[in-house]
C-alpha positions in Angstrom: 8.8 22.6 -167.7 6.4 24.7 -165.5 7.3 27.2 -162.8 6.2 24.8 -160.1 9.1 22.5 -161.0 11.8 25.1 -161.6 11.0 28.1 -159.5 11.5 28.8 -155.8 8.2 30.6 -155.0 6.8 27.7 -153.0 8.6 26.1 -150.0 7.3 22.8 -151.3 8.2 23.0 -155.0 10.3 20.4 -156.7 13.6 22.1 -156.3 13.1 22.5 -152.6 12.1 18.9 -152.3 15.3 17.8 -154.1 17.3 19.9 -151.6 15.5 18.2 -148.7 16.0 14.7 -150.2 19.7 15.4 -150.6 20.0 16.6 -147.0 18.2 13.4 -145.9 20.6 11.3 -147.9 23.6 13.2 -146.5 22.3 12.7 -143.0 21.7 9.0 -143.5 25.1 8.5 -145.1 26.7 10.6 -142.3 25.2 8.1 -139.8 26.6 5.1 -141.8 30.1 6.5 -142.3 31.4 5.9 -138.7 30.2 2.3 -139.0 32.2 1.8 -142.2 35.2 3.6 -140.6 35.0 1.4 -137.6 35.1 -1.8 -139.8 38.1 -0.7 -141.8 39.8 2.5 -143.1 40.0 0.5 -146.4 36.3 1.1 -146.9 36.9 4.8 -147.6 36.7 4.3 -151.4 33.5 2.3 -151.0 31.9 5.1 -148.9 33.1 7.7 -151.4 31.6 5.8 -154.3 28.2 5.7 -152.7 28.3 9.4 -151.7 29.3 10.5 -155.2 26.6 8.4 -156.9 23.9 9.8 -154.5 24.9 13.4 -155.2 23.2 13.3 -158.6 19.9 12.4 -160.1 16.4 13.8 -160.7 14.9 12.5 -157.4 11.8 11.5 -159.2 11.1 8.4 -157.1 11.4 10.3 -153.9 9.2 13.0 -155.4 6.4 10.5 -156.3 6.6 8.9 -152.9 6.4 12.3 -151.1 3.5 13.5 -153.2 1.8 10.1 -152.9 1.9 10.9 -149.1 0.6 14.4 -149.6 -2.1 13.3 -152.0 -3.5 11.0 -149.3 -3.6 13.8 -146.8 -0.2 13.4 -145.2 1.3 16.6 -143.7 4.6 17.9 -144.8 7.2 16.7 -142.4 10.8 15.5 -142.4 10.0 11.8 -141.6 7.9 11.7 -144.8 10.9 13.1 -146.8 13.2 10.5 -145.1 10.8 7.7 -146.1 10.7 9.0 -149.7 14.5 9.2 -149.6 14.8 5.5 -149.1 13.8 5.0 -152.7 16.9 6.9 -153.9 19.0 4.2 -152.2 17.0 1.5 -154.0 17.5 3.4 -157.2 21.2 3.6 -156.6 21.3 -0.2 -156.2 19.5 -0.7 -159.5 21.9 1.8 -161.3 25.0 0.1 -160.0 23.9 -3.4 -160.9 22.4 -2.3 -164.2 25.7 -0.7 -165.2 27.5 -4.0 -164.4 25.1 -6.0 -166.5 25.3 -3.5 -169.4 29.1 -3.0 -169.1 28.4 0.7 -169.1 31.4 3.0 -168.8 29.7 6.1 -167.3 26.9 7.1 -165.0 25.9 10.7 -164.3 29.0 11.9 -166.1 31.3 9.9 -163.9 32.9 6.4 -164.3 30.4 3.7 -163.5 31.0 2.0 -160.2 32.6 -1.1 -161.7 34.9 1.0 -163.8 35.8 3.2 -160.8 36.9 0.2 -158.8 38.7 -1.4 -161.7 40.6 1.9 -161.9 41.4 1.7 -158.2 42.8 -1.8 -158.6 44.8 -0.8 -161.7 46.2 2.3 -160.1 47.5 0.5 -157.1 49.0 -2.3 -159.1 47.1 -5.0 -157.2 47.2 -8.7 -158.3 44.5 -10.3 -160.4 42.1 -8.9 -162.8 41.1 -5.2 -162.4 37.8 -5.9 -164.2 36.9 -8.8 -162.0 37.7 -6.7 -158.9 35.6 -3.8 -160.2 32.6 -6.0 -161.0 32.7 -7.7 -157.6 33.1 -4.4 -155.7 30.2 -2.8 -157.7 27.9 -5.8 -156.9 28.6 -5.4 -153.2 28.1 -1.7 -153.5 24.7 -2.2 -155.0 23.9 -4.8 -152.4 24.8 -2.3 -149.6 22.5 0.3 -151.2 19.7 -2.2 -151.3 20.2 -3.0 -147.6 20.4 0.6 -146.7 17.2 1.4 -148.6 15.3 -0.9 -146.2 17.1 0.6 -143.2 16.3 4.1 -144.3 12.6 3.4 -144.6 12.4 1.6 -141.2 14.2 4.4 -139.4 12.5 7.3 -141.2 10.6 8.4 -138.0 7.1 7.8 -139.1 4.8 5.7 -136.8 5.4 1.9 -137.0 1.8 1.4 -138.0 2.4 3.5 -141.1 5.5 1.6 -142.1 3.7 -1.7 -141.6 1.0 -0.6 -144.0 3.5 0.4 -146.7 6.1 -2.3 -146.3 4.4 -5.1 -148.3 4.2 -2.8 -151.4 7.8 -1.7 -150.8 8.8 -5.4 -150.8 6.7 -6.1 -153.9 8.4 -3.1 -155.7 11.8 -4.6 -155.0 10.7 -8.0 -156.3 9.3 -6.5 -159.4 12.5 -4.5 -160.0 14.8 -7.5 -159.6 12.7 -9.8 -161.7 12.5 -7.1 -164.3 16.2 -6.8 -164.4 16.5 -10.6 -165.0 13.9 -10.4 -167.8 16.1 -7.6 -169.3 19.2 -9.8 -169.0 17.3 -12.6 -170.6 16.1 -10.4 -173.5 19.7 -9.4 -174.2 20.8 -13.0 -174.2 18.1 -13.9 -176.7 19.0 -11.0 -179.0 15.8 -9.2 -178.5 12.3 -10.0 -179.6 8.8 -8.6 -179.9 7.7 -5.1 -178.8 5.4 -6.9 -176.4 8.3 -8.6 -174.6 10.3 -5.4 -174.6 7.3 -3.6 -173.0 7.1 -6.3 -170.3 10.8 -5.6 -169.4 10.2 -1.9 -169.4 7.2 -2.2 -167.1 8.8 -4.3 -164.4 12.4 -3.1 -164.7 11.6 0.6 -164.6 8.0 1.9 -165.0 6.5 0.4 -161.8 9.4 1.3 -159.4 9.8 4.8 -160.9 6.2 6.1 -160.5 3.4 3.7 -159.5 5.0 1.9 -156.5 6.5 5.0 -155.0 3.1 6.6 -155.1 1.6 3.5 -153.5 4.3 3.6 -150.8 3.7 7.2 -150.0 0.0 6.9 -150.1 -0.1 3.8 -147.8 2.2 5.5 -145.3 -0.6 8.1 -145.1 -3.3 5.4 -145.0 -4.7 6.0 -148.5 -8.0 4.3 -149.2 -8.3 1.7 -152.0 -9.8 4.3 -154.4 -6.8 6.5 -154.2 -4.4 3.6 -154.5 -6.2 2.6 -157.7 -6.0 6.2 -159.0 -2.3 6.2 -158.3 -2.0 3.1 -160.5 -4.1 4.7 -163.3 -1.6 7.6 -163.2 1.6 5.9 -162.3 1.8 2.9 -164.6 1.3 4.8 -167.9 3.5 7.6 -166.7 6.3 5.2 -165.7 6.1 3.6 -169.1 6.3 7.0 -170.8 9.2 8.0 -168.6 11.2 4.9 -169.6 10.3 5.3 -173.3 11.7 8.8 -173.1 14.8 7.4 -171.4 15.2 4.9 -174.3 14.9 7.7 -176.9 17.5 9.7 -175.0 19.8 6.7 -174.9 20.0 6.8 -178.7 19.4 10.4 -179.6 20.2 12.3 -176.4 22.8 15.1 -176.0 25.8 13.7 -173.9 26.1 17.0 -172.1 22.6 16.5 -170.8 22.4 12.7 -170.3 25.8 12.2 -168.8 26.5 9.3 -171.2 28.2 9.1 -174.6 26.1 9.7 -177.6 24.4 6.4 -178.7 25.6 4.5 -175.7 22.5 2.3 -175.6 23.4 1.2 -179.1 26.9 0.2 -178.1 25.5 -1.6 -175.1 23.0 -3.4 -177.3 20.0 -2.6 -175.2 16.9 -4.4 -176.5 14.5 -1.5 -175.8 11.0 -1.0 -177.1 12.5 1.6 -179.5 14.8 -1.0 -181.0 12.2 -3.7 -181.1 9.8 -1.4 -182.9 12.6 -0.6 -185.4 13.3 -4.3 -186.0 9.6 -4.9 -186.7 9.4 -2.2 -189.3 12.8 -2.7 -190.8 13.6 -3.9 -194.3 15.9 -7.0 -194.5 18.9 -4.8 -195.2 18.0 -2.5 -192.3 17.4 -5.4 -189.9 20.8 -6.9 -190.9 22.4 -3.5 -190.2 20.8 -3.4 -186.7 21.8 -6.9 -185.9 25.4 -6.4 -187.1 26.1 -3.2 -185.2 23.8 -3.3 -182.2 25.9 -4.2 -179.1 29.3 -3.3 -180.8 31.3 -1.6 -178.1 33.6 -0.1 -180.7 30.7 1.5 -182.6 31.9 4.9 -183.9 30.1 8.1 -184.6 29.4 7.1 -188.2 27.9 3.7 -187.0 25.8 5.5 -184.4 24.4 7.8 -187.1 23.6 4.8 -189.4 21.6 3.1 -186.7 19.8 6.3 -185.8 18.8 6.6 -189.4 17.4 3.1 -189.4 15.4 3.8 -186.2 14.1 7.1 -187.6 13.3 5.8 -191.1 11.4 2.7 -189.9 9.1 5.1 -188.0 10.2 3.7 -184.6 11.2 7.1 -183.3 7.9 8.7 -184.3 5.9 5.8 -182.9 7.8 6.1 -179.6 7.1 9.8 -179.4 3.4 9.3 -180.1 3.2 6.6 -177.5 5.0 8.8 -174.9 2.4 11.6 -175.5 -0.6 9.2 -175.4 0.6 7.6 -172.1 1.3 10.9 -170.5 -2.2 12.2 -171.3 -3.7 8.9 -170.0 -1.8 9.5 -166.7 -2.9 13.1 -166.4 -6.5 12.1 -167.1 -6.4 9.5 -164.4 -6.0 12.3 -161.9 -8.9 14.3 -163.1 -11.4 12.8 -160.7 -9.1 11.1 -158.3 -9.7 11.5 -154.5 -6.5 13.5 -154.1 -5.6 16.8 -152.5 -5.6 19.7 -154.9 -1.9 20.6 -154.3 -0.8 17.0 -155.0 -2.9 16.9 -158.2 -1.3 20.1 -159.4 2.3 18.9 -158.7 1.7 15.4 -160.1 0.4 16.9 -163.4 3.5 19.1 -163.6 5.8 16.1 -162.8 4.1 14.1 -165.6 5.0 16.6 -168.2 8.5 17.2 -166.7 9.3 13.5 -166.6 8.4 12.9 -170.2 9.6 16.0 -172.0 13.0 16.1 -170.4 16.2 16.2 -172.4 18.5 14.6 -169.9 
């Protein structure tokens, strides 16, 4: 990772932006807390769960929105940071709902929201099913984050004309995300399929709302012209795909201390990723049978995780994913070479491309 992403020499470097986004989130949540308190003191665990979830994360979506704004000539200002921050609330919604659908146990090193609320139910000895309570509470928590994402954008402080320009793409991004989530759910129910289908899920569930659409939102807030919006797509879509491919690799081979999730958790959850689909396509009958038998087994032990990792590696799926990540990252970087973008934004977006796809957590 380059100095522009880790150092503190510039007031606008990535670490500083993360701090500013966190402050914007804290300020927004601080304005919401009295409303929840006024409704009922019983909402304190609900408020705490949102606050805890939003204390972590890489803030990539906010960063891409902010630099989409700067790349289109927007000046550094707190309303622009507040607008970018709205994407972190949208991301929180996706994480909470995704964990419910995947039956994940942890998120960012903490119990996933549905597990947290199930524990609250169990600890208080309430009636009914703790798991059903946890699932219901998490769905509502995600819904609230989605609602607040919209509110955060509309109240960011930028001129109404700017928000009107960006809002249609913001709405499209949310539609793409939710339909991508459904396609992922469908793929799980079908037991997986082709690499092509897995790539479609990846593109709409993650890639577009991680990089391309945040850039579009930021750019349109600053009145970006069509040529720049197109350049943002040329950079953002391949980079978003590379980002998610890296996420899929980490979900199988990542270090739990860095990912915040148990080793091989994606295998226990049975995620039908591009990595897994590629392995299935290249597997021998015996390897394919091993994958089908153990993928999605919540009791999969360390030995089982290693056996599936060996299949994924020996079929060439891991090497192919790494090669595709590298190729997509370079495609993204090259798309910026002649883009009508400010020099500072080009520099930061190139750094972000490599940081997002070489990360270990």
